C-alpha positions in Angstrom: 19.6 -9.7 2.6 19.6 -6.6 4.7 18.6 -3.2 3.2 21.7 -1.0 2.6 20.8 2.6 1.6 24.2 3.0 0.1 23.6 0.1 -2.3 19.9 0.0 -2.8 18.9 3.2 -4.5 15.3 3.7 -5.4 14.3 5.8 -8.3 11.0 7.7 -8.5 8.8 5.8 -10.9 6.1 8.5 -11.0 5.4 9.9 -14.5 6.6 13.5 -14.6 3.5 15.2 -16.0 0.9 12.7 -14.9 -2.0 13.9 -12.8 -2.2 11.3 -10.0 -5.5 12.8 -8.8 -7.4 11.6 -11.9 -9.6 8.5 -11.8 -7.9 5.2 -12.4 -6.1 2.3 -10.8 -3.0 2.9 -8.7 -0.6 0.2 -7.4 0.5 1.0 -3.9 3.4 -0.5 -1.9 4.0 0.6 1.7 7.1 -0.7 3.5 7.7 -0.9 7.3 10.4 1.4 8.7 13.8 -0.3 8.5 12.0 -3.2 6.8 11.2 -4.9 10.1 8.9 -7.9 9.9 6.1 -6.4 12.0 3.1 -7.8 10.1 3.8 -11.5 10.6 5.9 -14.2 9.0 6.0 -17.1 6.6 5.2 -20.5 8.0 5.3 -23.5 5.8 5.0 -21.3 2.7 2.0 -19.3 4.0 1.8 -15.9 5.4 0.8 -15.9 9.1 -0.4 -12.4 10.2 0.5 -11.0 13.6 -1.9 -8.5 15.3 -0.4 -5.5 13.4 -0.8 -7.4 10.1 -4.4 -8.1 11.0 -5.0 -4.5 11.8 -3.5 -3.4 8.4 -5.7 -5.9 6.6 -8.8 -4.7 8.4 -8.1 -1.1 7.7 -7.6 -1.9 4.0 -11.0 -3.5 3.8 -12.6 -0.5 5.5 -11.2 2.0 3.0 -14.2 1.6 0.6 -16.6 2.7 3.3 -14.5 5.5 4.7 -13.6 7.4 1.5 -16.2 8.1 -1.2 -14.7 7.6 -4.7 -12.1 5.1 -3.5 -12.4 1.4 -4.3 -10.0 -1.3 -3.2 -8.9 -4.2 -5.3 -6.3 -6.9 -4.9 -4.3 -6.7 -1.7 -1.6 -8.7 0.1 0.1 -8.3 3.5 3.8 -9.5 3.5 6.0 -9.6 6.7 7.4 -6.2 6.1 5.3 -4.5 3.5 1.9 -4.4 1.8 0.9 -4.3 -1.9 -2.5 -3.2 -3.1 -4.5 -1.7 -5.9 -6.6 1.4 -5.2 -9.1 2.7 -7.7 -10.1 6.4 -7.8 -13.6 6.5 -9.2 -15.3 9.8 -9.2 -13.0 11.0 -6.5 -14.0 14.2 -4.7 -11.7 17.2 -4.8 -10.2 16.5 -1.4 -8.7 13.1 -2.4 -5.6 14.4 -4.2 -4.3 16.2 -1.1 -4.2 13.0 0.9 -3.4 10.5 -1.9 -0.5 12.3 -3.6 
């Protein structure tokens, strides 16, 4: 099924008065522009990463070392999007400006 912006309406699921800069676990989904399958494909029921998918996976695993107060948890690369859980733990004051 192709994405149709006239049919597929996304609602904001953010809590209105929640402070997203506070410590805790955050579920993140990032989609490729126009939902193009740039990260790889499914072959015999398994995800096969293309070079861009490998790059995304490597960057995810480097986040812990690059950003103090950020810890990564479960993560998966799909053909046209990624899902992951990021924990903010003792996050410095600059994190909210780039994470929200």
